[in-house]
N, C-alpha and C positions, 0 to 999 in steps of 0.2 A: 504493499500500500504505499503511495506516494503522501507523505505528510507535510500539509501546507495548511498555513492559517488563514488564507484568503478564502473565505467560505461564503457562497450566497445562500440565504435562507429563505425559505417561502413558507408560507404558513397556508394549510388548506383544513376546509371543515367537514369536508365528508368523513364519515364514519371509517369506511373500508380504505386505508390509504392506498393498498397496494391496485385496486381498480383505477384510481385516479392518478397514478404514477405512468402511465402508458404513456402513447405517442403524443397526445394532445399538448400535455404536462412538459414532455421532455422538449417539445419544438418550441413552446412559449418560452422557455428557460435558455434557448441559445440566444437571446437576444440581450441577456444581459451578461455578468462576467464570465469569462471565458479560461480563466485560469484559476487552479487550485480545484480541491473537490467542490462540486457542485451537490447541494444537499437541501432535499424537499422535505418538508417537516407538517405534519398535520397538528390539530389540536389536541389530540391525545398523547402526544410525544413521541410518536413512531417517526423516524427517519430515514430517509433512502438517499445516498449517496453515489455518485460517480466520478473516478479519476482515472488517470491512466498518462500514457506517452506514447508516441509514434515516431520511433528514429528510423531515417534513411539514410544510407552511405554507398558511394560510389567508390570501388576498390579497384586500384592498378596495381598488379604486382608482376615480377620477374622470378621466375624460379631459375635459380642458378645452376641446379644441376639438370635439369632438361631443356633450357632455354627455352622454356615455355612462357610468354607472355599471356597475361590474362586480365580481362575487365570483367567485375561484376556488381550488380546492385542489390544490396542487402539489408535486413535489419543489423543491428549490432550484437553485442554479447547479451544485452537484453532486447526481447524482441517487442514488437507492438504490442500495447497491453490497455485491454479497459478493465477497471475493476468495480465490481458492484456490491455495496455495502447497507446493509439494513441494519439499523440501531433501534433497539427495543427501549420502552421507558424504563428508567433506573428504579427497582423493586427490589426491597429486603437488601439493601445496599449493594446491589449485584447490576452491573452495566452487562448485557448480553448484546452481542452482535452477530450478523452472518456476513460471511465474504465469498464473493465467487468471483474469479478472475480468469477473462479470456486472453489468451496470446497468439500472436500470429508472426510467421517468418515470410519474409518477401522472397528469399532465394531459394532456388531449386538446383538440382543437379544438371550438369551439362545435357543439352539436348531436350529438358523434360520442361515445359510450358505450363505456366499458371501452377506450380506445384508447390506453392507456399503452404507451409503446415499451420493447422488451427488446433490448438488445443487448450485444455484447462490447466493451470499449475497450481491454483487455489480453489478450494471448496472446504470451507471449515467455518465450525462456531467458536467465538471468543468469549469467555467471562471472565471479568475483572471485578475487583474490590481492594479491600484494605490488604487483603492475604496477597495480592499480587493479580496474576491473570493464569487463565487456561485455556489452550486451545485444542479442538478436538477436529480432525480432519485432516484433509491433506494441504500441506503447506512447506514454505522452506524449513531446512534440515536447521541444526545447530551445529555440529562439527565444521569446522573452517570459517564459521562468521565470528566475528567481523572482518577477519584477515581478508575474505573475498571483496570487502568493498572499498577497493582501491581506487583512485581517480581514473587512472588511465584505461583499464578496461571498462570499468563499472558505468560509465556513458559512451564508451566507445566499443571498438571491435575485438581487439586483441586477437589471438592467434586465430587462422582460418585456413581452410582448404583451398589453394588456386583451383582444385577441379569443381568448385563449388559444393553445395550442400545447404541445408536449411538453418544452421545455427553456425555460429562463431565462438569459440573456446574461451574468449578473454584471457587469463593466465592459467586456466585449468591445466596442470602438471608442468607448468613453466613460474610457478609463485605459490600456488596452492590447490588443494583438494577440493573438489566439488560438493556442495552442500546438498544439492538436488531439493526436488520438489518430492514427499512422500507421504503417505499416509502415517497419522502419529498421534500422539496424546503429548502435549508438551505443556510443562509449568514455568512460570518465569516468576521471580520473587519480586516483591516491592523493592525499589532501590533503598539501600540504606548507606549513609556513609560514601554515596557515589560508587558502592559495590552493588552488581545485580548478577544472579545465576540463572540458568536454563538448565533443565533437566528433562528428556523425553523418551517414551518407548516409541520406537518406530518399527513399521512395517518391513521384514529383514529382506536384503537382497539375496535373490537366489542366483548364485554364479550358474553360468553355462557350462555346458559338458557333460562329460560320460566318465565315471557313472553320473546319475541323479543326485543332486544335492538336497538334503532335509533342512530347512530351517524352522525348528520346533518353537525357539525362543526368539524373541524380539531384539532388534538392537537398540542398544542403550548409548545416547549422545548426550553431552553435557557441557557447558560452558560455563565461565565466570569472566566478568569484566569489571574493570575498575577504570572509573573517569574524574580527574580533576578538571582545574580550570585550562591548563595548557596540555597535561599529558593523559593519555588512554593507554591501559594494559591490559590483555587480553590472554584467554588460554583456554583450549577446548578438546575434547579427548572422544573416542568412541570405540565399542566395542562387540563384536558380534560372532556367536558361534555359527559354525557351518559342520553338519552332521555328513559323513558319507559312509554308505553302506558297500564298502568293498576290501578286497584283500590285497587290494594293490596300491591303494589311495587312503591316506590316512585323513580322517577327520582334522579340520584346521580351524584357526581363531583369525578372523580380520580384525586389528585396531589400528588405533592412530591417535597421535596426539599434537599439537600444535600450540605457538605461542608468537605473541607480536605486539607490537603498540605503534602510538601514532603522537607526535608532538608538533603544537603550533605555537608560533610566536609571530604574532601580526599576521602580515600576509603570508609568511614563510610556514610549509608544512612539510612533516617527514613522515613516512609509514614504513614498517619492515613488517615482514612475518616468515616463519620457518616453520614446515610442517614434516612428520616423520609418518609413514604409514608400512603396515605389513600384512603379507596376503591379500594385498586387492591391487597393487599397482599405485601409479602416481596420478589418477585424474578421478576415477568414478568408484564406488562401491562395486566389488565383484570383476573388477576390470582384467582380472587374470584369469578368470573362469575357474572351474574347478582344480583341474590338473595344476595350473600355474599357481592358485592361492595356496595349494596343498605344501608347495615347497617353503613358501613362507618367506619368500626374499622381501628385502626392505626396499622402498623407495623415498626419496627426499623431494621436498620442493621449497622455495624461498624466493622472494623478491625485495627489494629495495625501492624507493619512491620519494622523489621530492617535487613539491609544487610552490608556485608563486603567483600570487595575485594583483594583479594589475587594472584597478577599477573595477570595470565587467569583463576584464580576460583574465583565464587562468592558463599558466603557463607549466608544464610539467615533463619530467623525464624518470623512466624506471627501468629496471633490468631485474631480470629473474631466470632462474635455473629449475631445472628438473632433472633428477637420476633416478634411474630405474634398474635395479641389481638383475632382475630377471630377463629383461629385455637388453639388458648391457647397454643402454642407450640413454646419453647425456643430452639434453635441449636446452637451449637458451632463446630469450626474446628479449630485446631491447627496444623501447618505445619512447618517442617524444610525441607530445601532446600540446593541444592547442583548444581551450575551449572559451568562446565569447557569446555572451548573451545580448542578443540583437534587442529583445524585449523580454517582460519578465516569463513570456512562455514560449519562445524562441530561441535556441541556443546552436552556434554555427561549430562545427568541430572539425579539426584536421587532426591527423594522425600519420606519423612516420614509423615504420617497423622495420627490424631485422631480425630473421628467425633463420636458427639452425641446429641441425642436430646430426645423429653419427650415422643416419639411414638415409642420405643424399636428398633431403625434403628441405633445403636451404631455399628461402625467398626473400627479397626485399619488396615492400610494399608501401604506395603512398593512398592515403583513405581522407576524402572529403566528405561531410555529412552535415545533416541538422536535426534538432530532436524539437517536437511539439508537445509541451508538457500541459496537461488539463485538470 
């Protein structure tokens, strides 16, 4: 969900809010403030809100190993998103809300027309009060957050395939492990003295391969974040058991840990993150499959980033690496980027990249795009 305090409120008298929040009301709202969450409210306290963003990028890349030049138009690491939020009136000290998110990628593989994917990454109930909050349903994970929130790929593109594809990868495998969107039950503590923690039970990832993996217990993820005026520090971890009924392949455990921090002094900011995983690779849960996971080889990912704000412009540079013992492959991604807010709702973005690995997939890229945020 995009957090923004610029909210337009409307009050409706009918008892059934849902019936009155269809097309006529939405059309009427378009003539008012288009930036930030648009919130409609009835007299009984029910609210309906919509927010999201539409990023579009043009990519020009030069693959050094195949001499292939490529041009692509795509969304970025964050796809085009529309999120719908329904808030119930506060009762018994509880705020209860529902959130559904729709996401769309623009790009398809080579030779495939109009193949942008449409998916729902979020569908959950949120319950909050003095105790903190509980999220029930499908949503973003815990491990890898907030290290995944770098400025470079967070609003940009990051690693991508010159051969096309529906999504770009940001710094997945070259800076952090991907949190992903999974069904889960998650508890977030009420912040105390700048410290907040999360813990959750997640639907376990079932690695591909033969023999078939059995996932009888949930994956457990958790993190803790401390935030001060200028400094923020974090750490997170996960663990998941994978049972294998085989005489040749042993059951194994996937786990990981990361830590990092950010520091801001005026217009200058720095971020860094380091993560270590075992039995799953350096990108996604179950990435090595059954056979590879059973070998429980280690993988690491890290990045450093610095940014400088000049009025409405943000300049930044970041460098990160990934190292996977099982694949015996080390990758690195260097990014220079510029963000310029032409209006509160429209940001122009420029990104320069150099990517290399040990499997002959090196490329250089120039990326220009824009994002509309509502």
